[in-house]
C-alpha positions in Angstrom: 0.6 27.5 -3.8 -2.6 26.1 -3.0 -4.9 23.1 -4.0 -8.6 22.7 -2.6 -10.3 19.3 -3.2 -13.3 17.8 -2.5 -13.8 13.8 -1.4 -17.2 12.1 -1.7 -18.2 8.7 -1.4 -21.1 6.5 -1.1 -24.1 8.1 -3.0 -26.9 5.3 -2.2 -30.1 7.5 -4.3 -33.1 6.1 -2.7 -31.5 7.2 1.3 -31.3 10.6 0.4 -30.9 13.9 -1.9 -27.4 15.2 -3.1 -27.7 18.7 -1.2 -23.8 17.6 -0.6 -23.1 17.9 -4.4 -24.8 21.3 -4.2 -22.4 22.5 -1.5 -19.5 21.1 -3.5 -20.5 22.9 -6.6 -20.5 26.2 -4.7 -17.2 25.5 -3.0 -15.7 25.2 -6.7 -13.1 23.2 -5.4 -10.1 22.1 -8.1 -11.0 18.5 -7.9 -13.5 15.9 -6.7 -11.7 12.9 -5.3 -14.1 10.2 -5.5 -13.4 6.6 -3.2 -16.4 4.6 -4.1 -19.7 3.8 -4.0 -20.7 6.6 -6.8 -23.5 3.5 -7.9 -25.4 1.1 -5.8 -26.1 -1.7 -7.7 -28.9 -3.2 -5.1 -32.8 -3.6 -5.8 -34.6 -0.2 -5.5 -35.7 0.7 -1.9 -38.1 3.2 -0.9 -36.7 5.8 1.1 -36.5 9.4 0.9 -37.1 8.7 -3.0 -36.8 5.8 -4.8 -36.9 3.9 -8.0 -38.2 0.3 -9.1 -34.8 -0.9 -10.9 -33.8 -4.5 -9.8 -30.1 -5.2 -8.6 -27.7 -4.4 -11.3 -26.3 -8.0 -13.5 -25.8 -6.9 -17.0 -24.4 -3.9 -18.2 -27.8 -2.8 -19.7 -28.7 -3.0 -16.0 -25.6 -0.9 -15.1 -26.0 1.6 -17.6 -29.7 2.3 -16.3 -28.7 2.5 -12.4 -26.0 5.4 -13.6 -28.3 7.3 -16.0 -30.8 7.4 -13.0 -28.3 8.8 -10.9 -26.9 11.3 -13.3 -30.2 13.2 -13.8 -29.8 14.3 -10.9 -28.9 18.2 -11.0 -26.7 18.7 -8.3 -24.2 15.9 -9.3 -24.7 17.1 -12.6 -23.6 20.2 -11.1 -20.6 18.8 -9.4 -19.2 17.2 -12.4 -19.8 20.7 -14.2 -18.0 22.5 -11.6 -14.4 20.7 -11.6 -12.4 17.6 -12.6 -12.7 14.6 -10.7 -10.4 11.8 -9.7 -12.2 8.6 -9.2 -12.0 5.1 -8.2 -14.4 2.5 -7.4 -15.1 0.5 -4.5 -17.7 -2.2 -4.1 -21.1 -1.5 -5.1 -20.2 -0.3 -8.2 -20.2 -3.8 -8.7 -22.1 -5.7 -5.9 -21.5 -5.4 -1.7 -17.8 -6.5 -0.6 -16.7 -8.1 -3.7 -13.3 -9.6 -3.5 -11.4 -10.1 -6.3 -13.4 -13.2 -8.4 -15.8 -13.2 -5.5 -18.7 -11.6 -4.6 -22.6 -11.8 -3.6 -22.7 -15.1 -3.8 -21.0 -15.4 -7.4 -17.9 -16.7 -8.2 -15.1 -17.4 -10.9 -16.3 -17.3 -14.5 -20.2 -16.2 -13.6 -19.1 -13.5 -11.2 -16.2 -12.0 -13.8 -19.3 -12.1 -16.3 -20.8 -9.9 -13.7 -17.6 -7.9 -13.0 -17.1 -7.6 -16.8 -20.4 -5.8 -17.4 -20.1 -3.4 -14.1 -16.8 -2.6 -15.5 -17.6 -1.1 -18.6 -20.3 0.9 -17.9 -18.1 2.5 -15.3 -16.0 3.5 -17.6 -18.6 5.2 -20.3 -20.1 7.2 -17.3 -17.6 8.2 -15.1 -14.2 10.9 -16.5 -11.5 8.5 -17.3 -9.0 8.5 -19.6 -9.1 6.6 -22.4 -5.9 4.2 -21.5 -8.4 3.1 -18.4 -10.8 1.6 -21.0 -11.7 -2.1 -19.4 -11.0 -5.4 -21.0 -14.0 -7.8 -20.2 -13.3 -7.7 -16.4 -10.1 -6.4 -15.9 -9.5 -2.2 -15.6 -6.1 -0.9 -15.1 -8.3 1.4 -13.0 -5.4 3.0 -10.6 -3.7 6.5 -11.9 -1.7 9.0 -10.3 -1.6 12.9 -10.8 0.8 15.5 -9.7 -0.4 18.9 -9.3 2.8 21.3 -9.7 5.4 20.5 -6.3 2.4 20.8 -4.3 0.8 17.8 -4.2 0.6 14.4 -5.8 -2.5 12.2 -5.8 -2.4 8.1 -6.0 -5.7 6.7 -7.3 -5.9 3.3 -5.9 -7.8 0.1 -6.7 -8.3 -2.0 -3.7 -11.1 -4.5 -5.0 -9.9 -6.0 -8.0 -6.1 -7.6 -6.9 -7.5 -8.2 -3.3 -6.4 -11.7 -1.4 -10.2 -13.2 -0.6 -11.7 -12.4 3.0 -10.3 -13.9 5.7 -12.1 -15.5 9.2 -15.3 -16.1 7.8 -18.5 -13.7 7.6 -20.0 -11.4 8.9 -19.2 -7.9 9.2 -16.9 -7.8 12.4 -14.3 -11.2 12.8 -12.5 -12.1 15.4 -9.0 -12.2 14.2 -8.0 -16.1 13.2 -4.4 -17.3 11.7 -5.5 -16.3 7.9 -5.7 -12.9 8.8 -2.0 -12.4 9.4 -0.7 -14.0 6.3 2.4 -12.3 4.8 1.1 -13.5 1.1 -1.9 -11.8 1.6 -2.2 -8.7 -0.1 -5.1 -5.5 -1.0 -3.7 -4.4 -3.7 -1.7 -7.1 -5.6 1.7 -7.4 -6.3 1.7 -5.4 -9.6 -0.1 -2.4 -7.9 1.6 -2.3 -4.8 5.1 -2.5 -6.6 3.7 0.7 -9.1 2.9 2.3 -6.0 5.9 2.2 -4.0 8.2 3.2 -7.0 5.8 6.3 -7.4 6.0 7.4 -4.1 9.5 6.8 -4.0 10.0 9.1 -7.2 7.7 11.7 -5.4 9.1 15.5 -5.2 6.1 16.9 -4.4 5.7 18.4 -0.1 2.2 16.3 0.4 1.4 12.5 -1.0 -1.9 11.6 -1.3 -3.5 8.0 -1.5 -7.2 8.2 -2.6 -8.7 4.1 -1.9 -11.7 2.8 -0.7 -11.8 2.0 2.6 -10.7 2.7 6.2 -6.9 1.9 6.5 -6.1 3.2 10.5 -6.1 0.4 13.3 -9.7 0.6 14.4 -10.8 -2.6 16.9 -14.2 -2.7 16.7 -14.9 -4.5 19.7 -16.0 -2.2 22.3 -14.6 -4.8 24.9 -11.4 -6.7 25.3 -11.8 -9.2 22.6 -10.8 -7.7 19.5 -13.0 -7.7 16.4 -12.2 -6.4 12.6 -14.5 -5.1 9.9 -12.4 -7.9 7.6 -13.6 -5.7 4.5 -11.0 -2.9 4.9 -7.4 -2.7 5.6 -8.2 -4.4 9.0 -8.7 -7.6 7.2 -5.1 -7.4 5.5 -2.7 -6.3 8.3 0.2 -7.5 6.2 -0.6 -5.5 3.2 -0.8 -2.3 5.8 1.9 -3.2 7.4 4.5 -3.1 4.3 3.0 0.2 2.8 3.2 1.7 6.2 6.7 0.6 6.8 7.7 1.7 3.3 6.4 5.2 4.0 8.4 5.6 7.2 11.5 4.2 5.8 12.1 6.0 3.0 10.5 9.2 4.4 7.9 9.8 1.9 6.9 13.8 2.4 3.7 13.9 4.2 1.1 11.0 3.6 -1.8 11.5 3.8 -4.5 8.7 3.4 -8.0 9.8 1.8 -10.8 7.0 2.3 -14.8 6.0 2.4 -17.1 2.8 2.6 -17.8 3.2 6.1 -20.2 6.4 6.1 -18.9 7.8 9.2 -16.2 10.9 9.2 -12.9 9.9 11.2 -9.8 11.5 11.7 -6.9 8.8 12.2 -3.2 9.0 12.9 -1.8 6.0 11.5 1.0 4.1 13.3 3.9 2.8 12.6 2.9 -0.7 14.6 -0.8 -1.0 13.9 -1.7 -2.0 17.6 0.8 0.2 19.4 -0.7 3.7 19.2 2.5 4.7 20.9 4.4 3.9 18.4 5.7 6.8 15.7 2.8 8.1 13.7 3.8 7.8 10.0 0.4 9.1 8.5 -2.9 10.7 8.8 -6.3 9.4 7.2 -8.9 11.3 6.5 -12.1 9.3 6.2 -15.5 11.0 4.5 -19.0 9.8 5.7 -21.4 9.0 2.8 -23.2 11.6 0.4 -26.5 9.6 1.3 -25.8 6.2 2.5 -26.9 5.6 6.0 -24.4 4.9 8.7 -24.0 2.1 11.8 -25.8 4.0 15.0 -23.8 6.6 16.4 -23.7 4.3 20.0 -21.5 2.1 18.3 -18.8 4.1 17.5 -18.9 5.7 21.0 -18.6 2.4 22.4 -15.8 1.7 19.7 -13.8 4.8 20.4 -12.2 4.4 23.7 -10.4 0.8 22.1 -8.5 3.4 19.7 -6.9 6.2 20.8 -5.3 7.1 17.3 -8.9 7.7 16.1 -9.3 11.9 17.1 -13.0 11.9 15.5 -15.8 9.6 14.6 -19.3 10.9 13.7 -21.9 7.9 12.0 -24.6 10.2 12.5 -24.4 12.8 9.5 -24.0 13.0 5.5 -21.5 15.2 3.8 -18.0 15.3 2.4 -14.0 16.4 3.2 -13.5 19.8 1.8 -9.3 20.2 1.9 -7.1 23.6 1.5 -3.5 22.1 0.7 -0.6 24.6 1.1 3.2 23.8 1.3 2.9 24.6 5.2 -0.5 22.8 6.0 -3.5 20.8 4.9 -6.7 22.2 6.4 -9.8 19.5 6.4 -13.6 20.7 7.0 -15.8 17.8 8.0 -19.2 19.3 6.0 -22.2 18.2 7.2 -25.5 17.8 5.7 -27.8 19.2 7.9 -30.9 16.8 6.3 -30.4 14.2 3.7 -34.4 13.6 3.0 -34.6 17.4 1.4 -32.8 18.4 -1.5 -32.5 21.9 -0.5 -30.7 21.3 2.8 -28.1 23.1 3.9 -24.8 22.5 5.2 -22.5 23.0 8.2 -18.9 22.4 9.3 -18.8 19.8 11.6 -15.7 19.9 12.6 -12.3 21.1 11.4 -8.1 19.7 11.4 -5.1 20.5 10.7 -2.2 18.7 9.0 1.2 20.8 9.5 4.1 19.8 6.7 6.3 17.7 8.6 4.5 16.6 11.3 2.7 13.6 11.4 -1.0 13.3 12.9 -3.9 15.8 12.8 -4.6 18.6 15.0 -8.3 19.9 15.8 -8.9 23.6 15.2 -9.8 25.4 17.8 
């Protein structure tokens, strides 16, 4: 009759305390959906709290980092409160990695680092035995159905993706390579698995738990389009294949759960990404970070006028998504932490949105 979820992402230890996890434990949801950056591989920095560990490269390094994070009592409480389904993003290995390339390393050297990271991730997260890694490879994507109400597919958007296009930099100008039809985010095998699973689904709601911003989002603030190439905007052909499949097969109530960008976003996903007048096919709910700092809110305020499909974009607060899903409606609360610099910080609901069954798109709760 009802499924209650918390969606979490990006919990940089040094940048704050895990008051969000204390609130999640108090919510007692049925499931925590973690969409990546459970740890940060980087060298410790002194912020709200500190550790003296160096950047993680070896299996011992990654094991130490997980043990450090999991000593936090509020994170422990959230693990105790309910089951979890998790997918890693980049910082479980290294920043913005793509397939066999990342952070200055590539090929066999990087794959050795990835093997260590995947092994530690498996040892410290609640994953089934069949997801045990084999060296630098781990079949991480998985799907679960909750009665006839919800199917949840957890995706791996790192291990199989094409290398990023259009050169280095956080925001890139589109280049011809960006639109190459052969570019992939999920890889051929995972994409085929997802399409088969969605086609076979008989649940009222179909959720996709995955790492990076999915909806079209122009981050230029002017007439010259710029995209954050590490997310799905850097893989438009792969996104179009998925959106076309959702539309053509009339998949019931698709909702995409994302993270990574350290901001709350609530987005309509249009059939044609750059045309906000085209039919809405799906809804995307992006959770902000548990602690990791976001870009200035002024940047998002500047970008919003270029993106009418984006109903809300708030980078100035940390927190999590709280979802209550019933047959007729998905209700989403954007739960914000008052101050991550304090372990005992209170939380508040920043905004709430509803998605009605059979009606693509979101409506803000009055």
